[in-house]
Each structure stands twice: as C-alpha cells, then as structure tokens.
N, C-alpha and C positions, 0 to 999 in steps of 0.2 A: 083540413087534410090537404096535403101537398100533392099536386098533380105531377106526374113525371113529364118532363119536357120532351117534345118531339125529338126523335133521333135526328141528328144532323148528318147530312151526307155532303159530297162535293166531287168535283171532277179535277183530274190531274192531267195537264198536257205539257208537252215539252219534247225536245229532240231526244233522240236515242242516248243513253248514258247520262241523263240529266238527274236520275235518281228517283224516277216516279214510282218504282217498286219498293226501294228501301224506305223512302219518305212515306209513301203511301200506306204500306203496312203499319208503320208506327202511328200515323195519324188515325187510322181505322181503329187501332187498338184503344187509342186515347178517347176516341169519340164512341166506342162500344158498338161500332157498325162493321159489316163485313168489308173486306178489301176485294174489289172486282178488277181483275185484269182483263180487258176485252181481247187482247191479243191470245191470252191462254184459252180463253173461252172459244175464240176462233179455231185455234189448233185442236181443242178438245173435240170440236164438232167437225171439222173439215180437214184435218190433217196439218202437217208442218206448214208454216207460212211460206218458206221458201218454195215448197212443192206447188202451193196454190199460184204463187206469182208465175212459176214456170208453166205449169200447165194451163192457167186460165187468164194470166195476165193481171197487171195492177188494177185495172178497171173492175173486174170481178171481185178482187180481193176488197176493194174499197167498198163495193156493195155489201158484201158480207160483214165488213167492219162497221158500216153505218147500221145494219141490223142489230149487230151485237151491242153497239152503243145505246141504241133505242131500248132494247131490252134492259140492259144495265142501268139505264136512267130511271126506269120504273121501279126499281129497288132503292132502298135507301142504303147508300154505303159510300166508300171512297171508291171512284170509278178511275182507273188508270187507263189512258188511251195510248195506243201505239203512236210512235213518233209522226207519222204521216197521216193520221186520221183528220187533222185539220186541213187537208189539202182537198177535201171532199166537201162541196158546198152544202149538201144535205146534212152531212154530219155537223158542220159549223151551225147550221140552223137549229139542229136539236139542242146545241150547247148554249144558245142564245139566253134562255131563261135561268140558266145554271149557274151556281157559284163555281167558277172556274180558276184554278191556281196553275199559272204557267211557271214551271220550274225551268230556269235558265241555266246555262254552264258554259264555262270558257273552253275554247278548243284545247288549252293547256291542261286543264282538269280532265278533259274527255280523253286525252292520249293515254293517260293511266288506266282509265276505266274500260276502253274498248279492246284492249289487248285480250285476245280469246277468239272472239268471231261469232259465228252464228247469226250474223246480221247481213242478209242478202244485199242490202243496198250499198254496204261498205266494202264488198269485194272490189279488190284492185290494188294498184301500186300503193298509194298512200292514203290509208283509211281516215286519218285526221283531215286531210285536205278534202276528202270526199265528203266527210261529216260536215265540214265547214261550209262547203257548197250547198248541201241538202238544208242546213239549218238557215243559210241566207235566203234561199227559196221560200222557205216556209215561215220565217220570222214574222211577216206581217200578219199572217193568218194566225199565229199564236197570239200575238197583240191584239187582234180582232176579238178573239173569243175570251181573253183573259179578264177576270175581274180583279185579280192582283198578281204580281210577279215576285218570285223569290230566286235568288241566285244561289245555287247549291255547289259552286266551284271550290270554296276554301273554307267551308264551315261544316261542323258536325251534322249529320242528317238528324240526329235526335233534336238538336236545338231549332233546325228548321222545321221539324215536325210540330215542336211545341209552338212555334210562332204561327204556323198554319192554324192549328187548333184554336189558339187565342183569337185569331182573325176571324175563323168560321163561327164561334160562339158569339162574336160582336155582330155578326150579320144577322142575327135572329130577326 
C-alpha cells in the first residue's frame, strides 16, 4: 500500500512587487496546499495596513506581523510574507528552520508592476527609487533567511512556480 507523502509547504519572502502572490498561488496549487498571505490575514483581523501604520506605527505592525507569521507557519501551506517582515529579528528567527524562497526582482521590472499604488511605503515622488532604497536596506535580511533565490524579473511566473515546486520536492 502506497503511503501519501506529507504535504509540502514553504515560505516566500522578497520585496514588494517581486511576485510573491502570483507565484505563491501557483506553487500552492501545484503542491496541493493552501496559499497563506500574512498581510491579508493582518488586514482581515486588524484593518488596512496603511491605517495600522498611521495609528500605531511600524513597530506595532511588525508585532502583529510576527504573530501572523507564527500562526501561518503552524499550518502546512505556501506562506507569503509582506516585504518588510524580514526587518523583524523575531520573524527572522521563526523562519530559520523553514524552507524559505527569496523572490528577487530588478528595479526595471518593478517599475511596471508598482504602477497603481496602495503601498504606503512607496508614497512619494519617485516610487521606483523609493523601492530601490527599501530593497537595498532589506537585502541582507532576505539573503539571511533564504534557502534558495529565484529572480522573477524577466521570466513567466508559471515557469518560476514550476521550478520552486521542483526545488521543494527535492528538499524532502
């Protein structure tokens, strides 16, 4: 009798607009596990993220985020973290034992993706320049928590998702 393999989960980290949601949904579907977006969970429980930042500050938001990440990691799924989650040492410690995929992306590719808005940290004159600064500040933390890195700049999200699924299955 064949035993069913344990379901496989993983964590996606990376800057805003790296493709965590679009790649993450595809990876979750392929692995047959839920897609869990910690930002969406925080919003559902505490209201819009920009309002949390404004009313309580970034430090309080990072606490809520750390709690959401801890809860999500107890489930088996593809867990997508907000771009700034890695700035919190407690969150990075939670990620240490996990298979973590760092999705990176070039500023050129981001320019097309962030047109629109709804990202409180990118408010200002030049959103791509601001994105580049934020990414530079967080880059070492992404590298610190990452088990593997994939660049989403110029390749179809479906292909990247397939490569991540292959990588994850090899990690058993």
